[in-house]
FIPAVEX-976506 format. One record per residue (C-alpha): residue number from 1; residue in one letter; x, y, z. Coordinates in steps of 0.02 Angstrom, whole numbers, plus 50000, padded with zeros to 5 digits. Example, Ala and Ser with C-alpha at 12.3 -4.5 7.8 and 13.67 -1.06 7.14 Angstrom:
2
ATOM   gukol   titor      c1      c2      c3
ATOM       1       a   50615   49775   50390
ATOM       2       s   50684   49947   50357
This chain:
75
ATOM   gukol   titor      c1      c2      c3
ATOM       1       m   49162   50188   49749
ATOM       2       k   49246   50320   49851
ATOM       3       e   49369   50445   49768
ATOM       4       r   49517   50387   49871
ATOM       5       i   49555   50217   49951
ATOM       6       e   49698   50206   50074
ATOM       7       m   49767   50032   50130
ATOM       8       c   49889   50002   50268
ATOM       9       l   49973   49825   50273
ATOM      10       s   50093   49795   50423
ATOM      11       g   50167   49654   50495
ATOM      12       s   50332   49555   50512
ATOM      13       g   50476   49559   50376
ATOM      14       g   50458   49407   50275
ATOM      15       q   50277   49397   50268
ATOM      16       g   50258   49465   50089
ATOM      17       l   50168   49623   50142
ATOM      18       i   50277   49737   50023
ATOM      19       l   50248   49625   49881
ATOM      20       a   50062   49611   49919
ATOM      21       g   50057   49810   49916
ATOM      22       i   50151   49814   49751
ATOM      23       i   50033   49692   49677
ATOM      24       l   49884   49782   49728
ATOM      25       a   49942   49954   49671
ATOM      26       e   49992   49880   49501
ATOM      27       a   49830   49791   49481
ATOM      28       a   49724   49946   49516
ATOM      29       a   49830   50051   49399
ATOM      30       i   49845   49930   49246
ATOM      31       y   49675   49826   49260
ATOM      32       d   49560   49962   49328
ATOM      33       g   49639   50110   49262
ATOM      34       k   49650   50202   49429
ATOM      35       e   49801   50311   49488
ATOM      36       a   49888   50206   49620
ATOM      37       v   50048   50228   49729
ATOM      38       q   50133   50115   49848
ATOM      39       t   50255   50165   49988
ATOM      40       q   50348   50049   50101
ATOM      41       s   50448   50051   50261
ATOM      42       y   50551   49912   50342
ATOM      43       g   50697   49886   50465
ATOM      44       p   50873   49835   50426
ATOM      45       e   50831   49650   50471
ATOM      46       a   50804   49536   50321
ATOM      47       r   50664   49440   50416
ATOM      48       g   50569   49464   50570
ATOM      49       g   50580   49651   50584
ATOM      50       a   50426   49774   50568
ATOM      51       s   50383   49808   50393
ATOM      52       r   50237   49915   50319
ATOM      53       s   50165   49942   50151
ATOM      54       e   50049   50090   50116
ATOM      55       v   49937   50087   49956
ATOM      56       v   49834   50230   49889
ATOM      57       i   49709   50210   49750
ATOM      58       s   49617   50358   49671
ATOM      59       n   49511   50400   49534
ATOM      60       d   49604   50578   49530
ATOM      61       t   49788   50631   49531
ATOM      62       i   49872   50579   49699
ATOM      63       d   49956   50729   49773
ATOM      64       y   50003   50649   49940
ATOM      65       p   50065   50469   49935
ATOM      66       k   50054   50422   50119
ATOM      67       v   49898   50352   50210
ATOM      68       i   49817   50489   50310
ATOM      69       k   49655   50390   50369
ATOM      70       s   49661   50209   50329
ATOM      71       d   49506   50135   50249
ATOM      72       i   49580   49957   50254
ATOM      73       l   49704   49895   50384
ATOM      74       l   49786   49721   50372
ATOM      75       a   49893   49681   50518
């Protein structure tokens, strides 16, 4: 397995992308013992606006929590 896996989930607000990112990060940290961080970005609209969730999973300490080069893209 790679040392660092970066995932970007993007789409419309209300699709559950931010929740999916949170679940992925928590599952990697709790059940696999990895370091994980999740960041999110969304517009002021409740539904329909652009939203994005970024997840970084690593064997080592994560020094930069943003996605630099996405290994997995879900759009």
